[in-house]
DOTI-863286 format. One record per residue: residue in one letter; chain; z, x, y of N, C-alpha, C, O, CB in turn. Coordinates in steps of 0.2 Angstrom, whole numbers, plus 5000, padded with zeros to 4 digits. Glycine has a CB too. Layout:
<sites>
 type mol   nZ   nX   nY  caZ  caX  caY   cZ   cX   cY   oZ   oX   oY  cbZ  cbX  cbY
    A   A    Z    X    Y    Z    X    Y    Z    X    Y    Z    X    Y    Z    X    Y
...
</sites>
This chain:
<sites>
 type mol   nZ   nX   nY  caZ  caX  caY   cZ   cX   cY   oZ   oX   oY  cbZ  cbX  cbY
    X   A 5395 5241 5770 5387 5240 5769 5386 5238 5761 5390 5239 5757 5383 5246 5771
    X   A 5380 5235 5760 5378 5233 5753 5378 5239 5749 5380 5239 5743 5372 5230 5753
    X   A 5376 5245 5751 5375 5251 5748 5382 5254 5746 5382 5256 5740 5372 5256 5753
    X   A 5387 5253 5750 5393 5255 5748 5397 5251 5743 5400 5253 5738 5397 5256 5754
    X   A 5395 5244 5745 5398 5240 5739 5395 5241 5732 5399 5241 5727 5396 5232 5742
    X   A 5389 5242 5731 5386 5244 5725 5389 5249 5722 5390 5249 5717 5379 5244 5725
    X   A 5390 5255 5726 5392 5261 5724 5400 5260 5721 5402 5263 5716 5392 5267 5730
    X   A 5403 5257 5725 5411 5256 5724 5412 5252 5717 5416 5254 5713 5414 5252 5730
    X   A 5407 5247 5716 5408 5243 5710 5406 5247 5704 5409 5246 5699 5404 5238 5710
    X   A 5401 5251 5705 5398 5255 5699 5404 5260 5697 5405 5261 5691 5392 5260 5702
    X   A 5408 5263 5702 5413 5268 5699 5420 5265 5700 5425 5269 5700 5413 5274 5703
    X   A 5421 5259 5700 5428 5256 5701 5433 5258 5696 5439 5258 5697 5427 5248 5701
    X   A 5430 5258 5690 5434 5260 5684 5435 5268 5683 5438 5270 5678 5432 5257 5677
    X   A 5432 5271 5687 5432 5279 5685 5438 5282 5688 5440 5280 5694 5426 5283 5689
    X   A 5442 5287 5685 5447 5290 5688 5445 5296 5691 5450 5299 5694 5453 5291 5683
    X   A 5439 5298 5691 5437 5304 5694 5433 5303 5701 5433 5307 5705 5432 5307 5689
    X   A 5430 5297 5701 5426 5296 5707 5430 5290 5711 5431 5285 5709 5419 5294 5705
    X   A 5431 5292 5718 5434 5287 5722 5429 5286 5728 5427 5291 5731 5442 5289 5725
    X   A 5428 5280 5730 5424 5279 5736 5428 5276 5742 5433 5273 5741 5419 5273 5734
    X   A 5427 5279 5748 5430 5277 5754 5425 5275 5759 5420 5279 5760 5434 5283 5756
    X   A 5426 5270 5763 5422 5268 5767 5425 5268 5774 5430 5265 5775 5418 5261 5766
    X   A 5422 5271 5779 5425 5271 5786 5420 5267 5791 5414 5269 5791 5426 5279 5788
    X   A 5422 5262 5794 5419 5258 5798 5422 5258 5805 5425 5253 5806 5418 5251 5795
    X   A 5421 5263 5809 5424 5263 5815 5419 5258 5821 5414 5257 5819 5424 5270 5818
    X   A 5422 5257 5826 5418 5253 5831 5415 5258 5836 5410 5255 5839 5422 5249 5835
    X   A 5416 5264 5836 5412 5268 5841 5414 5275 5838 5418 5276 5833 5415 5268 5849
    X   A 5409 5280 5841 5409 5287 5839 5416 5291 5840 5417 5295 5836 5403 5291 5842
    X   A 5420 5289 5845 5426 5293 5846 5431 5290 5840 5435 5294 5837 5429 5291 5853
    X   A 5431 5283 5839 5435 5281 5833 5433 5284 5827 5437 5285 5822 5436 5274 5833
    X   A 5427 5285 5826 5424 5287 5820 5428 5294 5818 5430 5295 5812 5416 5288 5820
    X   A 5427 5299 5822 5430 5306 5822 5437 5305 5820 5439 5309 5815 5429 5309 5829
    X   A 5441 5301 5823 5448 5300 5822 5449 5298 5815 5453 5301 5811 5452 5296 5828
    X   A 5446 5292 5813 5447 5289 5807 5444 5293 5802 5448 5293 5796 5443 5283 5807
    X   A 5439 5297 5803 5437 5301 5797 5442 5307 5796 5444 5308 5790 5431 5305 5799
    X   A 5445 5310 5801 5450 5315 5800 5456 5312 5797 5459 5315 5792 5452 5318 5807
    X   A 5458 5306 5799 5464 5303 5796 5463 5302 5789 5468 5303 5785 5466 5297 5800
    X   A 5458 5299 5787 5456 5297 5780 5456 5303 5776 5458 5303 5770 5450 5293 5780
    X   A 5452 5308 5778 5452 5314 5774 5459 5317 5773 5460 5319 5767 5448 5320 5778
    X   A 5464 5317 5777 5470 5320 5777 5474 5316 5772 5478 5318 5768 5473 5321 5785
    X   A 5473 5309 5773 5477 5304 5768 5475 5306 5761 5479 5306 5756 5475 5297 5769
    X   A 5468 5307 5760 5466 5308 5753 5468 5314 5751 5470 5314 5745 5458 5308 5753
    X   A 5468 5319 5754 5471 5326 5752 5478 5326 5751 5480 5328 5745 5470 5332 5758
    X   A 5482 5322 5755 5489 5322 5753 5491 5317 5747 5494 5319 5743 5493 5319 5759
    X   A 5487 5312 5747 5489 5307 5741 5487 5311 5734 5490 5309 5729 5485 5301 5742
    X   A 5482 5315 5734 5479 5318 5728 5482 5325 5727 5480 5328 5722 5471 5319 5728
    X   A 5486 5328 5732 5488 5334 5732 5483 5339 5731 5483 5343 5726 5493 5335 5727
    X   A 5478 5339 5735 5472 5344 5735 5471 5347 5742 5473 5344 5747 5466 5340 5733
    X   A 5468 5353 5742 5467 5356 5748 5459 5355 5751 5457 5356 5757 5468 5364 5747
    X   A 5455 5354 5746 5448 5352 5747 5445 5348 5742 5448 5347 5737 5444 5359 5748
    X   A 5439 5346 5743 5436 5341 5738 5430 5345 5735 5427 5349 5737 5433 5335 5742
    X   A 5429 5343 5728 5424 5345 5724 5417 5343 5727 5413 5347 5729 5424 5343 5717
    X   A 5416 5336 5728 5410 5334 5730 5411 5328 5735 5415 5324 5734 5405 5331 5725
    X   A 5407 5329 5741 5407 5324 5746 5401 5321 5748 5396 5325 5749 5410 5326 5753
    X   A 5400 5315 5747 5393 5311 5749 5393 5309 5756 5398 5304 5758 5391 5305 5743
    X   A 5389 5311 5761 5389 5308 5768 5382 5304 5768 5377 5307 5768 5389 5314 5773
    X   A 5383 5298 5769 5377 5294 5771 5377 5293 5778 5381 5290 5781 5377 5286 5767
    X   A 5372 5297 5781 5372 5297 5789 5366 5292 5791 5364 5292 5797 5370 5305 5791
    X   A 5364 5288 5786 5358 5283 5789 5361 5278 5794 5357 5276 5798 5355 5280 5783
    X   A 5367 5277 5794 5370 5272 5799 5375 5275 5804 5374 5273 5810 5374 5266 5795
    X   A 5379 5279 5802 5383 5282 5808 5381 5289 5809 5379 5293 5804 5391 5282 5806
    X   A 5383 5292 5815 5381 5299 5817 5388 5302 5815 5393 5300 5818 5379 5299 5825
    X   A 5388 5307 5811 5394 5311 5809 5393 5318 5813 5388 5322 5812 5395 5312 5801
    X   A 5397 5319 5818 5396 5325 5823 5397 5331 5818 5400 5331 5813 5402 5324 5828
    X   A 5394 5336 5821 5395 5343 5818 5403 5345 5818 5405 5348 5814 5391 5348 5821
    X   A 5406 5343 5823 5413 5344 5824 5417 5340 5818 5422 5343 5815 5416 5343 5831
    X   A 5415 5334 5817 5419 5331 5811 5417 5334 5804 5421 5334 5800 5417 5323 5810
    X   A 5411 5336 5803 5409 5340 5798 5414 5346 5796 5415 5348 5790 5402 5342 5799
    X   A 5416 5349 5801 5420 5355 5800 5427 5354 5796 5430 5358 5792 5422 5358 5807
    X   A 5429 5347 5796 5435 5346 5792 5434 5346 5785 5439 5345 5781 5439 5338 5794
    X   A 5428 5346 5783 5426 5347 5775 5425 5353 5773 5423 5354 5767 5421 5343 5773
    X   A 5427 5358 5777 5427 5365 5774 5431 5366 5768 5436 5363 5767 5429 5370 5779
    X   A 5428 5370 5764 5431 5371 5757 5428 5366 5752 5429 5367 5746 5438 5369 5757
    X   A 5424 5361 5754 5421 5356 5749 5416 5361 5745 5412 5365 5748 5418 5349 5753
    X   A 5416 5359 5738 5411 5363 5734 5404 5361 5734 5400 5366 5734 5414 5363 5727
    X   A 5403 5355 5735 5396 5352 5736 5396 5347 5741 5401 5343 5742 5393 5349 5729
    X   A 5392 5347 5746 5391 5342 5751 5384 5339 5750 5379 5342 5751 5392 5345 5758
    X   A 5384 5333 5749 5378 5328 5748 5376 5325 5755 5380 5321 5757 5378 5323 5743
    X   A 5370 5327 5758 5369 5323 5764 5363 5318 5763 5357 5320 5761 5368 5328 5769
    X   A 5364 5312 5764 5359 5307 5763 5356 5305 5769 5360 5303 5774 5362 5301 5759
    X   A 5349 5304 5770 5346 5303 5776 5345 5308 5781 5347 5308 5787 5350 5297 5780
    X   A 5343 5314 5778 5342 5320 5782 5336 5320 5787 5336 5324 5792 5341 5326 5778
    X   A 5332 5315 5786 5326 5314 5790 5328 5310 5796 5323 5308 5800 5321 5312 5787
    X   A 5334 5307 5797 5335 5303 5803 5338 5307 5808 5341 5312 5806 5341 5297 5801
    X   A 5338 5305 5814 5341 5308 5820 5348 5310 5819 5351 5315 5822 5339 5304 5826
    X   A 5352 5305 5816 5359 5305 5815 5361 5311 5811 5367 5313 5812 5361 5298 5812
    X   A 5357 5313 5806 5359 5318 5801 5356 5325 5802 5358 5330 5799 5357 5315 5793
    X   A 5351 5325 5807 5347 5331 5808 5352 5337 5810 5351 5343 5807 5342 5329 5813
    X   A 5357 5336 5814 5361 5341 5816 5366 5344 5811 5367 5350 5810 5365 5339 5823
    X   A 5368 5339 5807 5372 5341 5801 5368 5345 5796 5371 5350 5793 5375 5335 5798
    X   A 5362 5343 5795 5358 5347 5790 5357 5354 5793 5358 5359 5789 5351 5342 5789
    X   A 5355 5355 5799 5354 5362 5801 5361 5366 5802 5361 5372 5802 5351 5361 5808
    X   A 5366 5362 5803 5373 5366 5804 5374 5369 5797 5376 5375 5796 5378 5361 5806
    X   A 5373 5365 5792 5374 5367 5785 5369 5373 5783 5371 5378 5779 5374 5361 5780
    X   A 5363 5372 5785 5358 5377 5784 5360 5384 5787 5358 5390 5784 5351 5375 5787
    X   A 5363 5384 5792 5364 5390 5796 5371 5393 5794 5373 5398 5796 5364 5388 5804
    X   A 5375 5389 5791 5382 5391 5789 5381 5395 5782 5379 5393 5777 5387 5384 5787
    X   A 5384 5402 5783 5384 5407 5778 5388 5404 5771 5387 5406 5766 5387 5414 5780
    X   A 5393 5399 5773 5398 5397 5768 5394 5393 5763 5397 5391 5757 5404 5394 5771
    X   A 5388 5390 5765 5385 5385 5760 5378 5387 5759 5375 5391 5764 5385 5377 5764
    X   A 5375 5385 5753 5368 5387 5751 5365 5380 5749 5368 5376 5746 5368 5392 5744
    X   A 5359 5379 5752 5355 5374 5750 5353 5374 5743 5349 5378 5741 5349 5374 5755
    X   A 5356 5369 5739 5355 5369 5732 5349 5365 5730 5345 5367 5726 5361 5367 5728
    X   A 5347 5360 5734 5341 5355 5732 5340 5351 5738 5345 5349 5742 5343 5351 5726
    X   A 5334 5348 5739 5333 5344 5744 5326 5340 5743 5322 5343 5739 5332 5347 5751
    X   A 5325 5335 5746 5319 5331 5745 5318 5327 5751 5322 5322 5753 5320 5325 5739
    X   A 5314 5329 5756 5313 5325 5762 5308 5319 5761 5307 5316 5766 5310 5330 5767
    X   A 5305 5318 5756 5300 5313 5754 5304 5307 5751 5301 5301 5751 5295 5316 5750
    X   A 5309 5307 5748 5312 5302 5745 5317 5298 5750 5322 5300 5752 5316 5304 5739
    X   A 5315 5292 5751 5318 5287 5756 5319 5291 5763 5313 5293 5765 5325 5285 5754
    X   A 5324 5292 5766 5325 5296 5772 5327 5303 5770 5330 5307 5774 5330 5293 5776
    X   A 5326 5306 5764 5327 5312 5762 5335 5314 5761 5339 5310 5763 5325 5317 5768
    X   A 5336 5319 5757 5343 5321 5755 5343 5329 5754 5338 5332 5754 5346 5318 5749
    X   A 5349 5331 5755 5350 5338 5754 5357 5339 5750 5362 5335 5751 5350 5342 5761
    X   A 5357 5344 5746 5363 5346 5742 5365 5353 5744 5361 5358 5743 5361 5345 5735
    X   A 5371 5354 5747 5373 5360 5749 5379 5362 5744 5384 5359 5743 5375 5360 5755
    X   A 5379 5368 5742 5384 5371 5737 5388 5376 5741 5385 5380 5744 5381 5374 5731
    X   A 5394 5376 5740 5399 5381 5743 5397 5388 5740 5397 5389 5734 5406 5380 5742
    X   A 5395 5393 5744 5393 5400 5743 5399 5403 5738 5405 5404 5741 5391 5404 5749
    X   A 5398 5405 5732 5403 5407 5729 5407 5413 5731 5413 5415 5729 5401 5409 5722
    X   A 5405 5417 5736 5408 5422 5739 5414 5419 5744 5419 5422 5746 5404 5426 5744
    X   A 5413 5413 5745 5418 5409 5750 5423 5405 5746 5427 5402 5749 5415 5405 5755
    X   A 5422 5404 5739 5426 5399 5735 5433 5402 5735 5434 5408 5734 5423 5399 5728
    X   A 5438 5398 5736 5445 5401 5735 5449 5396 5730 5452 5391 5733 5448 5401 5742
    X   A 5449 5397 5724 5451 5393 5719 5460 5394 5719 5463 5389 5717 5448 5396 5712
    X   A 5462 5399 5722 5469 5399 5723 5472 5394 5727 5479 5394 5727 5471 5406 5725
    X   A 5469 5391 5731 5472 5386 5736 5472 5379 5732 5475 5375 5735 5468 5386 5742
    X   A 5469 5378 5726 5471 5372 5723 5477 5371 5721 5480 5376 5719 5467 5370 5718
    X   A 5480 5365 5721 5487 5364 5719 5487 5362 5711 5482 5358 5709 5491 5359 5723
    X   A 5492 5364 5708 5492 5362 5700 5493 5355 5700 5493 5352 5694 5497 5365 5697
</sites>
């Protein structure tokens, strides 16, 4: 998408920010591709969880089941929370005791929300050196 291209170009030289685009043909393929991509990223970078994940749900529907593979992520940014596609994920994270709603704005574009891992559930010992 043009949004992804712009984001990827902006951070192309950054050693800290890496952008990945998943473009499946159907919802079933998306769940598989998302899981495989996340596992490859974790293996390649020798990590158990992510610091920040941005999910742009304005185009694709990310199932709540797919969202569970991001467990451990310190911050989850949901873009497009006022769309039907992101609504379930927003409420799943609202109800999840492991995450706290840090910030949200439902009036900006299609809304966004930032969830932070509850410090009671952070496990820094699982990080690899």
